Residue frames as qw, qx, qy, qz and C-alpha x, y, z in Angstrom:
[[0.011, 0.890, 0.456, -0.001, -0.03, 0.01, 0.03],
 [0.328, -0.791, 0.121, 0.502, 2.81, 2.34, 0.98],
 [0.435, -0.129, 0.602, 0.657, 4.59, 1.58, -2.31],
 [0.225, 0.641, 0.648, 0.343, 1.47, 2.36, -4.25],
 [0.145, -0.938, -0.248, 0.195, 1.06, 5.69, -2.41],
 [0.413, -0.627, 0.298, 0.590, 4.67, 6.54, -2.95],
 [0.413, 0.154, 0.637, 0.632, 4.45, 5.86, -6.65],
 [0.121, 0.819, 0.518, 0.215, 1.37, 8.03, -7.01],
 [0.313, -0.872, -0.036, 0.375, 3.14, 10.82, -5.08],
 [0.446, -0.346, 0.486, 0.668, 6.22, 10.64, -7.27],
 [0.280, 0.447, 0.664, 0.530, 4.11, 10.68, -10.51],
 [0.046, -0.903, -0.426, -0.018, 2.10, 13.64, -9.17],
 [0.387, -0.719, 0.137, 0.561, 5.18, 15.69, -8.32],
 [0.356, -0.060, 0.620, 0.696, 6.42, 15.25, -11.91],
 [0.139, 0.631, 0.688, 0.331, 3.02, 16.09, -13.34],
 [0.192, -0.910, -0.284, 0.232, 2.69, 19.20, -11.35],
 [0.384, -0.570, 0.258, 0.679, 6.08, 20.45, -12.27],
 [0.266, 0.128, 0.659, 0.692, 5.65, 19.97, -16.00],
 [0.022, 0.720, 0.673, 0.168, 2.02, 21.26, -15.74],
 [0.180, -0.885, -0.163, 0.398, 3.00, 24.57, -14.17],
 [0.357, -0.322, 0.459, 0.747, 5.74, 25.05, -16.71],
 [0.123, 0.187, 0.738, 0.636, 3.40, 24.62, -19.59],
 [0.389, 0.072, 0.124, -0.910, 0.16, 25.84, -18.26],
 [0.479, -0.024, -0.779, -0.404, -1.32, 22.45, -19.23],
 [0.692, -0.406, 0.260, -0.538, -2.13, 21.42, -15.68],
 [0.241, -0.416, 0.870, -0.110, -1.17, 18.28, -14.04],
 [0.767, 0.235, 0.448, -0.396, -4.25, 16.36, -15.22],
 [0.687, 0.593, -0.333, -0.255, -2.76, 15.94, -18.71],
 [0.341, 0.428, -0.821, 0.159, -0.01, 13.63, -17.15],
 [0.385, -0.153, 0.755, -0.509, -1.95, 12.28, -14.06],
 [0.808, 0.206, 0.179, -0.523, -4.89, 10.77, -16.07],
 [0.764, 0.414, -0.480, -0.123, -2.74, 8.71, -18.44],
 [0.110, 0.435, -0.805, 0.388, -0.47, 7.74, -15.49],
 [0.541, -0.087, 0.610, -0.572, -3.42, 6.42, -13.43],
 [0.843, 0.325, 0.034, -0.427, -4.97, 4.70, -16.38],
 [0.696, 0.526, -0.488, 0.013, -1.82, 3.19, -17.92],
 [0.240, 0.438, -0.748, 0.439, 0.39, 2.60, -14.87],
 [0.323, -0.129, 0.673, -0.653, -2.02, 2.16, -11.97],
 [0.177, -0.233, -0.893, -0.341, -4.76, 0.45, -14.22],
 [0.159, 0.392, 0.569, -0.705, -7.50, 2.72, -12.71],
 [0.342, 0.643, 0.663, 0.172, -10.76, 2.93, -14.70],
 [0.289, 0.349, 0.212, 0.866, -10.87, 6.13, -16.87],
 [0.303, -0.750, -0.360, -0.465, -13.90, 7.52, -15.18],
 [0.680, -0.680, -0.175, 0.213, -12.32, 7.34, -11.65],
 [0.632, -0.021, 0.084, 0.770, -9.13, 8.75, -13.03],
 [0.077, 0.612, 0.308, 0.725, -10.95, 11.72, -14.36],
 [0.494, -0.796, -0.295, -0.189, -12.61, 12.39, -11.01],
 [0.731, -0.493, -0.045, 0.470, -9.29, 12.10, -9.04],
 [0.520, 0.262, 0.219, 0.783, -7.54, 14.24, -11.70],
 [0.054, -0.795, -0.310, -0.518, -9.95, 17.10, -11.28],
 [0.611, -0.774, -0.121, 0.112, -8.98, 17.42, -7.68],
 [0.703, -0.243, 0.162, 0.648, -5.22, 17.35, -8.54],
 [0.345, 0.517, 0.289, 0.728, -5.79, 20.12, -11.19],
 [0.326, -0.902, -0.172, -0.224, -7.29, 22.35, -8.44],
 [0.717, -0.598, 0.098, 0.343, -4.23, 21.67, -6.41],
 [0.635, 0.180, 0.271, 0.701, -1.91, 22.47, -9.38],
 [0.076, 0.785, 0.247, 0.563, -3.67, 25.84, -9.83],
 [0.538, -0.838, -0.082, -0.040, -3.48, 26.65, -6.15],
 [0.778, -0.379, 0.150, 0.478, 0.17, 25.80, -6.01],
 [0.546, 0.225, 0.329, 0.737, 1.38, 27.54, -9.19],
 [0.097, 0.798, 0.363, 0.470, -0.92, 30.53, -9.40],
 [0.483, -0.815, -0.170, 0.273, 0.25, 32.08, -6.03],
 [0.537, -0.411, 0.261, 0.688, 3.69, 32.83, -7.30],
 [0.338, 0.366, 0.516, 0.697, 2.57, 33.83, -10.76],
 [0.118, -0.882, -0.407, -0.206, 0.06, 36.31, -9.35],
 [0.522, -0.749, -0.019, 0.408, 2.62, 37.75, -6.86],
 [0.495, -0.312, 0.382, 0.715, 5.28, 38.23, -9.56],
 [0.280, 0.597, -0.033, -0.751, 2.90, 39.90, -12.09],
 [0.068, -0.128, 0.849, 0.508, 2.63, 37.21, -14.73],
 [0.092, 0.459, 0.884, 0.007, -1.08, 36.54, -14.39],
 [0.199, -0.177, -0.237, -0.934, -3.64, 38.73, -16.11],
 [0.136, 0.271, 0.828, -0.471, -6.55, 38.46, -13.47],
 [0.461, 0.411, 0.172, -0.768, -9.00, 40.49, -15.48],
 [0.477, 0.309, -0.669, -0.478, -8.58, 38.23, -18.58],
 [0.161, -0.003, -0.976, 0.145, -8.89, 35.19, -16.38],
 [0.236, 0.297, 0.650, -0.659, -12.14, 36.41, -14.72],
 [0.496, 0.416, -0.180, -0.741, -13.70, 37.32, -18.03],
 [0.498, 0.280, -0.751, -0.332, -12.89, 33.96, -19.72],
 [0.083, -0.046, 0.928, -0.361, -13.89, 31.88, -16.67],
 [0.592, 0.260, 0.273, -0.712, -17.56, 32.62, -17.45],
 [0.718, 0.388, -0.413, -0.404, -17.11, 30.43, -20.54],
 [0.388, 0.316, -0.860, 0.097, -14.92, 27.71, -19.11],
 [0.265, -0.060, 0.744, -0.610, -17.02, 27.14, -15.98],
 [0.722, 0.293, 0.070, -0.623, -20.09, 26.70, -18.06],
 [0.671, 0.403, -0.583, -0.218, -18.35, 24.18, -20.27],
 [0.104, 0.326, -0.872, 0.349, -16.95, 22.29, -17.30],
 [0.514, 0.049, 0.600, -0.611, -20.27, 21.65, -15.71],
 [0.806, 0.381, -0.093, -0.444, -21.77, 20.44, -19.10],
 [0.527, 0.456, -0.717, -0.025, -18.72, 18.22, -19.79],
 [0.140, -0.243, 0.843, -0.459, -18.84, 16.61, -16.23],
 [0.698, 0.175, 0.403, -0.566, -22.43, 15.74, -16.64],
 [0.756, 0.471, -0.317, -0.326, -21.68, 14.22, -20.16],
 [0.133, 0.510, -0.844, 0.101, -18.72, 12.13, -18.76],
 [0.447, -0.125, 0.792, -0.397, -20.94, 9.78, -16.86],
 [0.747, 0.426, 0.331, -0.388, -22.79, 8.78, -20.05],
 [0.542, 0.715, -0.410, -0.164, -19.90, 8.16, -22.34],
 [0.987, -0.068, -0.075, 0.125, -17.96, 4.87, -22.75],
 [0.579, -0.669, 0.277, 0.375, -14.34, 4.81, -21.31],
 [0.641, 0.020, 0.469, 0.607, -12.75, 4.06, -24.69],
 [0.249, 0.831, 0.320, 0.380, -14.45, 7.14, -26.25],
 [0.302, -0.951, 0.045, 0.054, -12.95, 9.32, -23.49],
 [0.676, -0.406, 0.394, 0.473, -9.60, 7.81, -24.04],
 [0.550, 0.406, 0.451, 0.574, -9.80, 8.55, -27.78],
 [0.004, 0.961, 0.192, 0.200, -10.99, 12.10, -27.07],
 [0.534, -0.769, 0.194, 0.292, -8.00, 12.45, -24.72],
 [0.692, -0.039, 0.433, 0.576, -5.64, 11.37, -27.49],
 [0.333, 0.711, 0.428, 0.448, -7.26, 13.72, -30.00],
 [0.211, -0.973, -0.080, -0.043, -6.91, 16.66, -27.63],
 [0.659, -0.540, 0.303, 0.428, -3.25, 15.92, -27.13],
 [0.586, 0.230, 0.484, 0.608, -2.56, 15.84, -30.81],
 [0.134, 0.871, 0.348, 0.320, -4.44, 19.05, -31.41],
 [0.382, -0.906, 0.056, 0.172, -2.47, 20.79, -28.64],
 [0.659, -0.290, 0.417, 0.555, 0.79, 19.56, -30.04],
 [0.459, 0.549, 0.454, 0.531, -0.17, 20.90, -33.52],
 [0.038, -0.969, -0.138, -0.202, -1.02, 24.48, -32.29],
 [0.603, -0.697, 0.192, 0.336, 2.20, 24.41, -30.13],
 [0.642, 0.012, 0.455, 0.617, 4.26, 23.70, -33.32],
 [0.322, 0.709, 0.432, 0.455, 2.43, 26.34, -35.35],
 [0.271, -0.941, -0.130, 0.156, 3.05, 29.12, -32.88],
 [0.527, 0.710, -0.210, 0.417, 5.85, 31.39, -33.99],
 [0.675, -0.257, -0.369, 0.585, 8.95, 31.66, -31.69],
 [0.199, 0.119, -0.051, 0.971, 9.15, 35.42, -32.19],
 [0.073, -0.680, -0.692, 0.231, 6.29, 37.07, -30.12],
 [0.057, 0.406, 0.181, 0.894, 4.69, 40.30, -31.11],
 [0.103, -0.450, -0.638, 0.616, 2.78, 42.44, -28.59],
 [0.023, 0.485, 0.472, 0.735, -0.08, 44.10, -30.48],
 [0.193, -0.116, 0.286, -0.931, -2.29, 46.72, -28.98],
 [0.298, 0.295, 0.820, -0.390, -5.71, 45.96, -27.68],
 [0.024, -0.408, -0.636, -0.655, -8.76, 45.87, -30.02],
 [0.311, -0.431, -0.021, -0.847, -11.78, 48.12, -29.11],
 [0.775, -0.442, -0.345, -0.291, -13.58, 45.42, -27.00],
 [0.785, -0.193, -0.403, 0.428, -10.59, 44.39, -25.08],
 [0.218, 0.300, -0.184, 0.910, -9.68, 48.02, -24.53],
 [0.471, -0.506, -0.134, -0.710, -13.18, 48.76, -23.26],
 [0.866, -0.426, -0.249, -0.086, -12.88, 45.79, -20.79],
 [0.150, -0.842, 0.490, -0.167, -9.28, 46.91, -19.81],
 [0.994, -0.056, 0.090, 0.033, -7.83, 43.48, -20.66],
 [0.565, 0.648, -0.364, 0.358, -4.31, 44.84, -21.32],
 [0.788, -0.599, -0.019, 0.144, -1.49, 44.33, -18.86],
 [0.149, 0.837, -0.520, 0.082, 2.19, 44.48, -18.11],
 [0.974, -0.113, -0.123, 0.154, 4.82, 41.79, -17.70],
 [0.493, -0.744, 0.310, 0.328, 8.32, 42.05, -16.18],
 [0.627, 0.735, -0.258, -0.002, 10.99, 42.83, -18.80],
 [0.882, 0.078, -0.265, 0.383, 14.47, 41.37, -18.86],
 [0.314, 0.411, -0.270, 0.813, 15.83, 44.79, -17.63],
 [0.158, -0.356, -0.690, 0.610, 13.21, 44.97, -14.76],
 [0.230, 0.190, -0.044, -0.953, 11.10, 47.52, -16.65],
 [0.546, 0.357, 0.686, -0.321, 7.39, 46.56, -17.25],
 [0.025, -0.062, 0.692, 0.719, 6.42, 45.81, -20.86],
 [0.571, 0.282, 0.299, -0.710, 2.83, 46.68, -21.91],
 [0.039, 0.058, 0.912, 0.403, 0.79, 44.22, -23.95],
 [0.552, 0.099, 0.049, -0.827, -2.79, 44.18, -25.25],
 [0.444, 0.138, 0.881, -0.091, -5.39, 41.46, -25.85],
 [0.365, 0.256, -0.355, -0.822, -7.42, 40.88, -28.95],
 [0.563, -0.011, -0.692, -0.452, -10.26, 38.83, -30.39],
 [0.328, -0.203, 0.682, -0.621, -12.15, 38.14, -27.13],
 [0.828, 0.133, 0.083, -0.538, -15.06, 36.30, -28.83],
 [0.723, 0.394, -0.565, -0.047, -12.69, 33.87, -30.53],
 [0.177, 0.367, -0.785, 0.466, -10.85, 33.27, -27.23],
 [0.544, -0.113, 0.488, -0.673, -14.09, 32.84, -25.22],
 [0.879, 0.214, -0.184, -0.385, -15.46, 30.31, -27.77],
 [0.630, 0.327, -0.677, 0.195, -12.24, 28.17, -27.40],
 [0.092, -0.312, 0.689, -0.648, -12.53, 28.55, -23.67],
 [0.769, -0.035, 0.181, -0.613, -16.03, 27.03, -23.71],
 [0.860, 0.263, -0.429, -0.085, -14.63, 24.07, -25.57],
 [0.301, 0.419, -0.706, 0.485, -11.80, 23.93, -23.05],
 [0.464, -0.266, 0.497, -0.683, -14.33, 23.78, -20.20],
 [0.902, 0.075, -0.054, -0.422, -16.26, 20.97, -21.74],
 [0.715, 0.392, -0.557, 0.156, -13.02, 19.09, -22.32],
 [0.017, -0.437, 0.657, -0.614, -12.00, 19.67, -18.76],
 [0.688, -0.133, 0.357, -0.617, -15.22, 18.22, -17.37],
 [0.919, 0.233, -0.212, -0.235, -15.06, 15.18, -19.78],
 [0.817, 0.309, -0.414, 0.257, -11.41, 14.28, -19.36],
 [0.684, -0.708, -0.077, 0.156, -10.34, 15.77, -16.02],
 [0.740, 0.175, 0.044, 0.648, -7.38, 17.59, -17.54],
 [0.248, -0.639, -0.136, 0.715, -7.99, 21.19, -16.66],
 [0.556, 0.704, 0.351, 0.267, -7.72, 21.88, -20.40],
 [0.281, -0.789, 0.134, 0.529, -4.69, 24.18, -19.78],
 [0.459, -0.014, 0.603, 0.652, -3.48, 23.37, -23.35],
 [0.208, 0.666, 0.591, 0.406, -6.59, 24.81, -24.92],
 [0.234, -0.912, -0.239, 0.237, -6.55, 27.75, -22.54],
 [0.432, -0.510, 0.353, 0.655, -2.92, 28.60, -23.48],
 [0.333, 0.270, 0.647, 0.630, -3.80, 28.26, -27.20],
 [0.044, 0.839, 0.511, 0.183, -6.86, 30.61, -26.80],
 [0.263, -0.914, -0.027, 0.307, -4.79, 33.29, -25.08],
 [0.460, -0.458, 0.491, 0.581, -1.46, 32.80, -26.84],
 [0.325, 0.107, 0.732, 0.589, -2.53, 31.90, -30.41],
 [0.054, 0.699, 0.652, 0.290, -6.07, 33.49, -30.66],
 [0.237, -0.930, -0.274, 0.063, -5.85, 36.47, -28.27],
 [0.541, 0.638, -0.176, 0.519, -2.19, 37.24, -28.93],
 [0.521, -0.819, 0.212, -0.112, -1.09, 37.43, -25.24],
 [0.173, 0.654, -0.731, 0.085, 2.58, 36.64, -24.51],
 [0.720, 0.005, -0.684, -0.116, 3.22, 32.97, -23.99],
 [0.297, 0.005, -0.731, 0.614, 4.41, 33.22, -20.32],
 [0.375, -0.016, 0.261, -0.889, 1.37, 35.47, -19.46],
 [0.754, -0.002, -0.394, -0.526, -0.90, 32.87, -21.19],
 [0.620, 0.058, -0.758, 0.195, 0.78, 30.04, -19.18],
 [0.113, 0.007, -0.615, 0.780, 0.59, 31.90, -15.94],
 [0.523, 0.006, 0.070, -0.850, -3.11, 32.97, -16.45],
 [0.733, -0.005, -0.586, -0.346, -3.99, 29.44, -17.49],
 [0.412, 0.028, -0.791, 0.452, -2.52, 28.13, -14.28],
 [0.202, 0.017, 0.415, -0.887, -4.86, 30.47, -12.40],
 [0.601, 0.109, -0.196, -0.767, -7.87, 29.47, -14.43],
 [0.539, 0.085, -0.818, -0.181, -7.56, 25.78, -14.52],
 [0.081, -0.038, -0.834, 0.544, -8.38, 25.38, -10.77],
 [0.419, 0.241, 0.268, -0.833, -11.70, 27.22, -11.10],
 [0.610, 0.246, -0.538, -0.527, -12.55, 25.23, -14.25],
 [0.467, 0.059, -0.882, 0.027, -11.76, 21.85, -12.69],
 [0.094, 0.040, 0.714, -0.693, -13.42, 22.70, -9.44],
 [0.601, 0.182, -0.013, -0.778, -16.74, 23.19, -11.25],
 [0.720, 0.160, -0.614, -0.282, -16.40, 19.77, -12.89],
 [0.244, 0.136, -0.864, 0.418, -15.17, 18.16, -9.60],
 [0.407, 0.012, 0.424, -0.809, -18.37, 19.34, -7.85],
 [0.773, 0.151, -0.258, -0.559, -20.42, 17.34, -10.34],
 [0.616, 0.203, -0.756, 0.084, -18.30, 14.22, -9.73],
 [0.010, 0.139, -0.713, 0.687, -18.54, 14.73, -5.96],
 [0.595, 0.019, 0.185, -0.782, -22.33, 14.96, -6.23],
 [0.832, 0.167, -0.406, -0.338, -22.33, 11.47, -7.83],
 [0.779, -0.503, 0.371, -0.049, -19.97, 9.96, -5.30],
 [0.880, 0.440, -0.003, 0.177, -17.43, 9.36, -8.08],
 [0.148, 0.853, -0.416, 0.279, -14.41, 10.77, -6.25],
 [0.903, -0.102, -0.354, 0.221, -11.82, 8.27, -4.93],
 [0.303, -0.926, 0.188, -0.125, -10.20, 9.92, -1.86],
 [0.793, -0.405, 0.361, 0.278, -7.46, 7.41, -1.45],
 [0.658, 0.376, 0.316, 0.571, -6.26, 8.31, -5.05],
 [0.135, 0.891, 0.191, 0.389, -7.04, 11.99, -5.02],
 [0.485, -0.868, 0.062, 0.087, -5.29, 12.89, -1.71],
 [0.689, -0.385, 0.340, 0.512, -1.73, 11.74, -2.60],
 [0.496, 0.496, 0.438, 0.562, -2.14, 12.91, -6.15],
 [0.068, -0.946, -0.217, -0.230, -3.27, 16.40, -4.94],
 [0.583, -0.757, 0.153, 0.253, -0.33, 16.65, -2.48],
 [0.689, -0.122, 0.441, 0.562, 2.31, 15.70, -5.09],
 [0.359, 0.686, 0.430, 0.465, 0.89, 17.96, -7.74],
 [0.233, -0.968, -0.096, -0.004, 0.94, 20.91, -5.40],
 [0.629, -0.580, 0.308, 0.416, 4.65, 20.32, -4.59],
 [0.585, 0.170, 0.513, 0.605, 5.61, 19.90, -8.27],
 [0.178, 0.861, 0.351, 0.323, 3.51, 23.05, -9.28],
 [0.332, -0.924, 0.042, 0.186, 5.27, 25.20, -6.71],
 [0.617, -0.329, 0.454, 0.552, 8.70, 24.08, -8.13],
 [0.461, 0.467, 0.556, 0.511, 7.54, 24.66, -11.69],
 [0.022, 0.951, 0.288, 0.108, 6.24, 28.11, -10.98],
 [0.436, -0.776, 0.219, 0.400, 9.76, 29.11, -9.84],
 [0.570, -0.103, 0.575, 0.578, 11.40, 27.86, -12.98],
 [0.452, 0.687, 0.535, 0.194, 8.92, 29.31, -15.68],
 [0.062, 0.974, 0.025, -0.219, 10.09, 33.02, -15.52],
 [0.235, -0.698, 0.588, 0.334, 13.66, 31.80, -16.40],
 [0.734, 0.125, 0.659, 0.108, 12.72, 29.21, -18.93],
 [0.036, -0.297, 0.566, 0.768, 13.49, 29.21, -22.66],
 [0.640, 0.333, 0.175, -0.670, 10.30, 29.56, -24.67],
 [0.632, 0.434, -0.541, -0.345, 11.53, 27.49, -27.69],
 [0.202, 0.250, -0.935, 0.151, 12.88, 24.68, -25.56],
 [0.437, 0.121, 0.631, -0.630, 9.55, 24.53, -23.57],
 [0.706, 0.364, -0.060, -0.604, 7.55, 24.13, -26.79],
 [0.526, 0.407, -0.721, -0.194, 9.73, 21.48, -28.16],
 [0.046, -0.147, 0.909, -0.386, 9.55, 19.47, -24.90],
 [0.526, 0.215, 0.472, -0.674, 5.76, 19.81, -24.64],
 [0.660, 0.404, -0.339, -0.534, 5.21, 18.64, -28.18],
 [0.368, 0.274, -0.888, 0.044, 7.21, 15.39, -27.61],
 [0.142, 0.036, 0.844, -0.515, 5.32, 14.65, -24.39],
 [0.593, 0.309, 0.198, -0.717, 1.84, 15.50, -25.89],
 [0.617, 0.383, -0.573, -0.381, 2.50, 13.17, -28.91],
 [0.229, 0.200, -0.937, 0.175, 3.69, 10.29, -26.76],
 [0.296, 0.158, 0.697, -0.634, 0.64, 10.57, -24.51],
 [0.643, 0.353, -0.055, -0.678, -1.69, 10.74, -27.50],
 [0.562, 0.293, -0.739, -0.228, -0.25, 7.66, -29.12],
 [0.058, 0.052, -0.929, 0.361, -0.55, 5.59, -25.85],
 [0.385, 0.260, 0.542, -0.701, -4.10, 6.70, -25.09],
 [0.614, 0.389, -0.281, -0.626, -5.20, 6.33, -28.68],
 [0.416, 0.211, -0.878, -0.107, -3.86, 2.73, -28.78],
 [0.112, 0.093, 0.851, -0.505, -5.74, 1.95, -25.51],
 [0.532, 0.329, 0.190, -0.757, -8.89, 3.35, -26.93],
 [0.572, 0.351, -0.571, -0.474, -8.66, 1.22, -30.10],
 [0.268, 0.073, -0.951, 0.137, -8.03, -1.94, -28.05],
 [0.183, 0.188, 0.730, -0.631, -11.03, -1.15, -25.95],
 [0.509, 0.164, -0.272, -0.800, -13.51, -0.89, -28.88]]
């Protein structure tokens, strides 16, 4: 029993660390670990993962908010879409076959890898469009010389639409959907990548919490699994939040693409075997 708990804790620490660096959330790595390594049913893994995603957000977002990387106004506006989607997705999860959830998980990972590759390495910081200016969604991030750098947000409707999909995916798969959130802010709304990752870390906890409430209401939350996973993810997320401001953006993207593709292949294979 202690060996199993120790293994879950170690997996969770690694998942939280990478999840905080990428803004993807630890659920991206915890769900396949629980399903593939611990042989836990997909539905139970999703429920436990949602709790771990809340822990990831709590662990990482504190430092990001304190250091000025998180855009709180953007997060609060977009959470209206993600929370709605998360509740819908969590209700749907109880009525979908496990192999379909595994296949959806694989497709989401491939889609995330594709958009990560497509994003240009050179970031531009456009000014806000009229709607984002009206909502005051622009912000500042710390520059290399210590001086704040102004940036704006654009295309809020497009970002909110993708956030709604991210919320549904979170409730269905227990992953926090940090990948889609980062894409929505980085690729669609043209926020800087590190701001997108930090803001995503803040948002995934609220999104996952909404989905977790649905699982709790059904009695589908395994405390013996969720507790060590949540503790490990929190520790890993705290460590990851310290590294992100000093990380190389290009190296991060390359690492995340490899991880996402490997997870997608394994989960896709499991889904096809389960048909």
